[in-house]
C-alpha positions as CSV (number, residue, x, y, z in Angstrom):
1,M,0.0,0.0,0.0
2,I,2.8,2.4,0.9
3,W,4.5,1.7,-2.4
4,L,1.4,2.6,-4.3
5,V,1.1,5.8,-2.4
6,A,4.8,6.6,-3.4
7,V,4.0,5.9,-7.0
8,I,0.9,8.1,-7.0
9,C,2.9,10.9,-5.3
10,A,5.7,10.6,-7.8
11,V,3.2,10.8,-10.8
12,L,1.3,13.7,-9.3
13,T,4.6,15.5,-8.6
14,G,5.7,15.0,-12.2
15,V,2.4,16.2,-13.6
16,L,1.4,19.0,-11.3
17,V,4.6,20.6,-9.9
18,A,6.9,23.0,-11.6
19,P,10.3,21.5,-12.4
20,E,12.1,23.8,-9.9
21,N,9.9,22.6,-7.0
22,R,9.9,18.8,-7.7
23,L,12.6,18.0,-5.3
24,V,10.8,19.7,-2.5
25,W,7.6,17.8,-3.2
26,I,9.4,14.4,-3.6
27,S,10.9,15.1,-0.1
28,L,7.4,15.9,1.3
29,S,6.1,12.7,-0.4
30,L,8.7,10.6,1.4
31,A,7.8,12.3,4.7
32,G,4.1,11.5,4.1
33,C,5.0,7.9,3.2
34,T,7.0,7.6,6.5
35,I,4.1,8.9,8.6
36,L,1.6,6.7,6.7
37,T,3.9,3.7,7.2
38,L,4.2,4.2,10.9
39,A,0.5,4.8,11.3
40,A,-0.4,1.7,9.2
41,Q,2.0,-0.6,11.1
42,L,1.0,0.7,14.5
43,S,-2.7,0.2,13.7
44,T,-2.2,-3.5,13.1
45,G,-1.1,-4.1,16.7
46,Q,1.4,-6.8,15.8
47,K,4.7,-6.7,17.6
48,E,6.4,-9.5,15.6
49,G,8.2,-8.3,12.5
50,Y,7.4,-4.6,13.1
51,V,10.9,-3.3,12.2
52,H,11.1,-5.6,9.2
53,R,7.7,-4.3,7.8
54,V,8.5,-0.7,8.4
55,T,11.9,-1.1,6.8
56,L,10.5,-2.9,3.8
57,S,7.8,-0.2,3.3
58,L,10.2,2.7,3.6
59,A,12.9,1.1,1.5
60,G,10.4,0.6,-1.3
61,A,9.2,4.2,-1.0
62,V,12.7,5.5,-1.1
63,I,13.6,3.4,-4.2
64,I,10.4,4.5,-6.0
65,L,10.8,8.2,-5.2
66,G,14.5,8.0,-5.9
67,A,13.8,6.6,-9.4
68,A,11.2,9.3,-10.0
69,T,13.8,11.9,-9.0
70,G,16.3,10.4,-11.5
71,V,13.6,10.5,-14.2
72,F,12.9,14.1,-13.4
73,A,16.6,15.0,-13.6
74,L,16.9,13.1,-16.9
75,F,14.0,15.0,-18.4
76,G,15.4,18.2,-17.1
77,L,18.6,17.6,-19.1
78,V,16.8,16.9,-22.3
């Protein structure tokens, strides 16, 4: 679910945000994904595997948003 939110944020950032402000919005997207991850994992009430689940969710979000940043940079050079 968090990865889907990261993809949606990346697409919306690419479509709606001016190129000079995209890095700011990607950072805000990662912050939002972090808060959403923590809220989602705490709402389950499961202790076992908490750190693993949070790490996996955030690592995926970082990879997705990092790839989006690379794409934005590449299109900025062209």
